[in-house]
N, C-alpha and C positions, 0 to 999 in steps of 0.2 A: 293614548297611554300605552297601547300595545307596541307602537312604533318606538316609543321612548325606551321601553324595557328591552326590546329585542334589537336595539341599535348597538348595545354593548355586547361585544363578542364573548366576553367572559360569562355573561349571563346565559347566552345561547349555549356555550360549551357546557356550563353546569347543568342546564336543562337537558341537553343531549345525553350527558353522562347519567343523569338520573333516570331518564326514560330507557336508555339502552343498557343500563347497568354496566357502564364502562368507567374508566378512570383516565380519560385523555386529558393532557395538559396543553396540547398544541391544537389550535383551531384548524391548521392545515391538515392535520391527521383526520379530523372529523370531516372536513371538506372532501378529502380523498376518498374516505369510506363512503360518503353519501354519493359521490360521483360514480363510483363503481356500482353501488346498489341501484342507482337510477338507470345506468346502462343495462344492467342485468334485467331489471323490470321491463325495459322497453325492447329487449331482445338485441341490443347492440353489442356485438362481440361476446355474446352470452357464454358460449362454450369456453372460450379462452379465459374470460374473467372468472368463471366459476372454478376453473382448474388452477389459475394462478392469482386468485383474489388478493391474498396477503402480500405477495411480491409486488403486484401492480399498485396497491394502496401505498406501500412503502416508497415505491419509485415516484409516485405522484407527490407524496409528502416531501420528499427530499428535493425534487426538482422545482416545486412551486415556491416562489418567493413573491409575496404580495407587493413589496416595495418595487421590485423589478417590474412586475406587472403594471403597477400604477405609472411608473416612469415610461414604459413602452406605450401605454395607452395615451398618456399625455403627448408624447412625441407624435404618435399617429394622428391624434386629433389636431395638433398644430399643423402638420403637413396637409391634412384634409382641409383645414381652414384656409391655408395659403393657396391651395389649388382652387378652392371655391372663389376666393378673392380674385385670383387671376382671371377666372372665367367671367365673373361679374365685371371686372375691369375691361374685358374685351367687348362686352355688350354696351358699355357706357361710351358716349361720344367724347372725344378729347376736348378738354376745356382750356387748352394752352393757347 
C-alpha cells in the first residue's frame, strides 16, 4: 500500500509541501531542494551550498529534465547491452 501511494509524484509533492510548509507545484523543484539538503547533511560542498543554496536549487531545477534523463538512461542501457552481447558472442564458438 505504501508503494502504491508514493508511486504517484503528485501525492509525494503534496506530502512534502505539507511537512515542509511549502507550496511547490513542480516535482523537480522539490528534488533539487532535497539534493542540496542531502549534500549539506553529508558535508559535500557544504560551504558553497550554504552560501548559494537558492541559486543552486534553481539551477538544478531548470537544468533537470526527467524525459531527457530517461532517454539518455535508455540509450546508455542499450549500448551497455550491445557491448555485453558482443563480449558473450566472442566467448561462444562459431556455429556456422
